[in-house]
FIRO-63519 format. One line per 2 residues: for each residue x, y, z of C-alpha. Coordinates in steps of 0.25 Angstrom, whole numbers, plus 5000, padded with zeros to 4 digits. Each point is the difference from the previous one (the first is absolute). Layout:
N
X,Y,Z ~ ...;
END
This chain:
321
5513,5463,5193 ~ 4984,4999,4999;
5001,4985,4998 ~ 5008,4999,5013;
4990,5009,5007 ~ 4989,4992,4995;
5006,4987,5005 ~ 5002,5007,5014;
4986,5004,5001 ~ 4995,4986,4996;
5009,4994,5011 ~ 4995,5009,5011;
4985,4998,4996 ~ 5002,4984,5000;
5008,5002,5014 ~ 4989,5008,5005;
4990,4989,4997 ~ 5007,4990,5008;
5002,5008,5012 ~ 4990,4996,5011;
4993,5013,5006 ~ 4998,5001,5015;
4986,4994,5003 ~ 4990,5009,5007;
4995,4995,5013 ~ 4995,5005,5013;
5005,4997,5014 ~ 4991,5000,5012;
5006,5002,5014 ~ 4991,4999,5013;
5004,5010,5011 ~ 4995,4994,5013;
5005,5011,5008 ~ 4991,5010,4994;
4989,4992,4994 ~ 5003,5003,4985;
5004,4994,4987 ~ 5011,5006,4992;
4999,4998,4985 ~ 5013,5001,4992;
5003,5000,4985 ~ 5009,4989,4998;
5006,5005,4987 ~ 5002,5014,5005;
5004,4996,5014 ~ 4991,5011,5006;
4989,5000,5010 ~ 4987,5004,4993;
4991,5001,5012 ~ 4998,4996,5014;
4986,4996,5003 ~ 4993,4998,5014;
4992,4987,5003 ~ 4990,4999,5011;
5006,4989,5008 ~ 5011,4999,5010;
5014,4995,4996 ~ 4999,4995,4986;
5010,4989,4999 ~ 5002,4990,4989;
4993,5001,4986 ~ 4998,4992,4988;
4995,5004,4986 ~ 4989,4992,4992;
5003,4995,4986 ~ 5000,5011,4990;
5002,5010,5012 ~ 4985,5002,5001;
5000,5000,5015 ~ 5010,5003,5011;
4997,4992,5013 ~ 5006,5005,5013;
5001,4993,5013 ~ 4998,5010,5012;
5007,4994,5012 ~ 4995,5011,5010;
4985,4999,4995 ~ 4999,4985,4998;
4995,5003,4986 ~ 5003,5000,4985;
4998,5012,4991 ~ 4997,4999,4986;
5007,5011,4992 ~ 4997,5004,4986;
5013,5003,4993 ~ 4993,5007,4989;
4992,5010,5008 ~ 5011,4999,5011;
4989,4999,5011 ~ 4996,4990,5010;
4987,4994,4996 ~ 4996,4991,5011;
5005,4993,5013 ~ 4998,4986,5004;
5002,4996,5015 ~ 5009,4988,5002;
5006,4997,5014 ~ 5009,5006,5010;
5013,5004,4994 ~ 4998,4998,4986;
5015,4999,4995 ~ 5000,4993,4987;
4991,4999,4988 ~ 5000,4991,4988;
4991,4996,4989 ~ 4997,4986,4996;
5005,4995,4987 ~ 4986,5002,4994;
4998,5013,5007 ~ 4987,4997,5005;
5005,5000,5015 ~ 5009,5009,5008;
5007,4994,5011 ~ 5005,5008,5012;
5010,4996,5011 ~ 4996,5006,5013;
5012,5002,5009 ~ 4992,5003,5013;
4989,4990,4998 ~ 5009,4988,4996;
4990,4998,4988 ~ 4999,5000,4985;
4987,5007,4995 ~ 4994,4995,4987;
4993,5011,4992 ~ 4990,4998,4989;
5003,5011,4990 ~ 4986,4999,4994;
4993,5003,5013 ~ 5012,5007,5006;
4998,4992,5013 ~ 5008,4991,5009;
4995,4986,4997 ~ 5010,4992,5008;
5009,5002,5012 ~ 5011,4990,5001;
5009,4998,5013 ~ 5015,4999,4997;
5013,5002,5008 ~ 5004,5012,5008;
5001,5013,4994 ~ 4997,4997,4985;
5007,5010,4991 ~ 4998,4996,4985;
4992,4990,4991 ~ 5004,4994,4987;
4994,4990,4991 ~ 5004,4989,4990;
4997,5003,4986 ~ 4989,4989,4999;
4992,5006,5012 ~ 5001,4988,5008;
5008,5004,5012 ~ 5003,5013,5008;
5013,5002,5008 ~ 5000,5010,5012;
5012,5005,5007 ~ 4998,5001,5015;
5010,5009,5006 ~ 4997,4997,5015;
5001,4985,4999 ~ 5011,5000,4989;
4992,4990,4991 ~ 4992,5000,4987;
4986,4995,5000 ~ 4995,4992,4988;
4986,5001,4996 ~ 4991,4992,4991;
4992,5010,4992 ~ 4989,4990,4998;
4997,4997,5014 ~ 5006,5013,5006;
5007,4992,5010 ~ 5015,5000,5005;
5005,4987,4995 ~ 5015,5001,5005;
5009,5010,5008 ~ 5014,5001,4995;
5011,5005,5010 ~ 5007,5011,4992;
5008,5009,5010 ~ 4999,5012,5010;
4992,5012,4995 ~ 4995,4993,4987;
4995,5012,4991 ~ 5003,5002,4985;
4995,4990,4990 ~ 5002,4998,4985;
4996,4989,4991 ~ 5010,4995,4990;
4995,5000,4985 ~ 4992,4987,4998;
4996,5000,5015 ~ 5010,4989,5004;
5006,5007,5011 ~ 4996,5011,5010;
5012,5009,5006 ~ 4997,5005,5014;
5009,5010,5008 ~ 5003,4998,5014;
5005,5012,5006 ~ 5003,4995,5014;
5009,4989,4994 ~ 5006,5009,4989;
4996,4990,4989 ~ 4991,4996,4989;
4993,4987,5000 ~ 4996,4993,4987;
4988,4991,5001 ~ 4997,4989,4989;
4985,5002,4997 ~ 4999,4985,4995;
5004,4994,5013 ~ 4997,5012,5009;
5014,5000,5007 ~ 5012,5009,5002;
5010,4995,4990 ~ 5010,5011,5001;
5005,5012,5009 ~ 5009,5012,4996;
5007,5009,5010 ~ 4998,5014,4995;
5002,5011,5011 ~ 4994,5006,5013;
4985,5001,4999 ~ 4996,4995,4986;
4986,5005,4997 ~ 4995,5003,4986;
5002,4990,4988 ~ 4997,5000,4985;
5005,4991,4989 ~ 5002,5004,4986;
4990,4994,4990 ~ 5011,4991,4994;
5002,4994,5014 ~ 5015,5003,4999;
5002,5010,5010 ~ 4994,5004,5014;
5001,5013,5007 ~ 4999,5001,5015;
4999,5012,5009 ~ 5009,4999,5012;
4994,5011,5010 ~ 5011,5001,5010;
5012,5000,4990 ~ 4993,5010,4991;
5002,4992,4988 ~ 4993,4991,4989;
5007,4987,4998 ~ 5000,4994,4986;
4998,4985,5000 ~ 5004,4990,4988;
4988,4990,5001 ~ 5008,4989,4993;
5012,5000,5009 ~ 4992,5005,5013;
5010,5010,5003 ~ 5001,5015,5002;
5007,5006,4988 ~ 4999,5015,5004;
4996,5009,5011 ~ 4995,5014,4996;
5001,5011,5011 ~ 4987,5008,5000;
4993,5010,5010 ~ 4997,4997,5014;
4990,4988,5003 ~ 4996,4995,4987;
4987,4992,5000 ~ 4991,4996,4988;
5006,4998,4986 ~ 4994,4999,4986;
5006,5000,4986 ~ 4997,5009,4988;
4992,4993,4988 ~ 5013,4998,4992;
5008,4995,5012 ~ 5010,5011,4998;
4997,5007,5013 ~ 4998,4996,5015;
4992,5009,5009 ~ 5000,4999,5015;
4994,5008,5011 ~ 5009,5005,5011;
4992,5003,5012 ~ 5011,5009,5008;
5003,5008,4988 ~ 4986,5002,4997;
5003,4997,4985 ~ 5001,4990,4990;
5013,4995,4993 ~ 5001,4996,4986;
5011,4990,4996 ~ 5006,4997,4986;
4999,4985,5000 ~ 5011,4999,4989;
5010,5007,5008 ~ 4994,4997,5014;
5002,5014,5004 ~ 4990,5010,5006;
4998,5011,4990 ~ 4989,5009,5007;
4993,5003,5013 ~ 4986,5006,4999;
4994,5006,5013 ~ 4985,4997,5001;
4988,5004,5009 ~ 4995,5013,5004;
5005,5001,5015 ~ 5014,4999,5006;
4998,4986,5004 ~ 4991,4992,4990;
5006,4987,5003 ~ 4999,4993,4986;
4998,4986,5001 ~ 4992,4993,4989;
5004,5001,4985 ~ 4994,4994,4987;
5003,5003,4986 ~ 4990,4999,4988;
5003,4989,4990;
END
């Protein structure tokens, strides 16, 4: 009996060693309706705190490598807030241009580029001096910026003109304009940087741009008002928020086809994956909450209310990696 008990204990110990514990991570949600940031414990699925920012309508956000800084685009103030995740405080504000909608770090993280929806410009901020060093005219209503991994080119989605501006990062000049589709918005760079995926909500599609040739090489019909998009690190799946259908579409990258549609709360917007890729988080603006999706089952498992008021209007979302 003791021998059998010992074997059982040994089996349980070995099994425990091979069980991957849930990774600890933090989720930051920008609430543009009340000028706050909600800070969520990703493992516990609980809002830890909601903190005020000094600017108006915090929109999209991005974390630096090592999660040292959180950069927040403030569309109502035309500025960028630099937020310290460790002290949970806004440490400085950098003026950009009218309608600062999107904010992206250059691959070397020396510069911060903002897409300014009301000015039809991109602002290039030098992070050492914390000043705008260049303003680049792009298409109508620029939304977001993404870069090739080698830092040679930037791509800007222009919602008003329905195209993508390609910028040479050495000359800081627009070298090409690629027609994408109506209301071009969400952008995601495929692993390796060979493709940029762009959502076009007005045409209910996602366009795929080849970064070598800078042309559209594919279109996938998704659903009514495609908006946010994120790709898995292995490049096998893409997740797209479909705002007017209140769902997230799961796209198989190799076949370029929708393989699942996940019902979520009303008006899903921006998405991000947990560090282990097991969960997808998405803001739901009408529900004033964030939804958590199990990526193995493609099921919504939880809805977490955010904000401090009745109508926080959560928009941006970014997760520590």
